N, C-alpha and C positions, 0 to 999 in steps of 0.2 A: 383390690383390698386384698382379695384370697392372698394372691401369692406372696407378697410383703409378712401377712400372718403367717404364711405355712412354712415360709424361711425362720421366723422367731419362734414356732412350735418345732420346727427341726433342731435348729440350735438349743431349744432350752431342752429338749430329752436328750442330745448329745453331750451336752456337756455336764448331765446329772448321770452320764453313762449307761442311758437308755442301751439295748440292745436289739439288734434285728430291726432296725428304722425301715418298715415300709409305705410309701404312699401311693396311696393306690385315687388312681384319677376315675371318678366316677361321673363326670359330668353328662355321656353320651349312657348312664345308662341308670341314673335315678334325676328325682326334682329336689331332692332334700338337701342335696349338698354338691360340692364339688370336687374335692377330695376327701379321701379317707386314710389315717395315720395309724398303726401300727405297729407300736413297740411295747418289748418284753422286758421284763420288769425281775431282778432277781427273787424277790421276798416282797412279804405283805408289807413292809417299811419302804423299799424300793421300789413299789409301784403309785405306795401312797405321796411317794417325796416328788415323782416322776411328774404325777397328773396334778400336785399342786407348783410345781414350779411351770409347768403347762399356763393351771388359771395366770397365776401373778403376772407373767411373760404376757399372757394378752390385757389381762388387764391396766398394764404398764402401757397398751398400746393404744387405749380406750376403750375396748372390746371386754365389758365382761360376759362372763360364759354365762350361754342362754340354759343352763343344766349342769350339772355335773351330778351322776351316781356312782356307786359301787366305795367310795370314800372308806364305808363302815367294813367293811369286810377286807379289803385292798386284793382282795383276787384278779377282781378286773374292773376297772374304772375309767368312764364315759364322759367324755369331754364333750357337747356341744358348744362350738363356739359360731353356728349359723353355717357359712359352707364350706365348713373344714370340723368332722368330727375325727375326734382322737380316742384311740381306743388302747390303753396301758394293761398288761395282761402278764399272769403269769405264765411262766413256761409252760406247764402242764392245761391251761385253761387255754391258751392259746394254741396247743397242738390237738388239744379238743375240737376246737370250733371252727377251725379253720377259715377263717374269714377272707384270707386273700383267695382260698380256691371258690367260696361262693362269690367273691366280686369278680373272681377271672373267668364266670360261667359268661361264654357269648352267646351272644341276644339271638342268632340266627337258630341254636343247638334246639 
């Protein structure tokens, strides 16, 4: 179920003009998710809109998000879809935390 849902998530983000959509396969790195999706929104409103569309798209597929955090501020919204975790971030937040680098760390290092 993760792969079709992943496509739905990416399509929803792309349709709302999400920027720098990155999908990280974490199946070999953690036990709580298969994929992490990171996307940039240009403003508080854009971040909230992207997060809302991902939530609605997953609900249409019969999957209610397990949790949505950060909708109040709109700087960084996390959507937990079970095997897929979606991070919607403003540029300054994404640059500061650099989640891509965190998950790119090789386990052998």
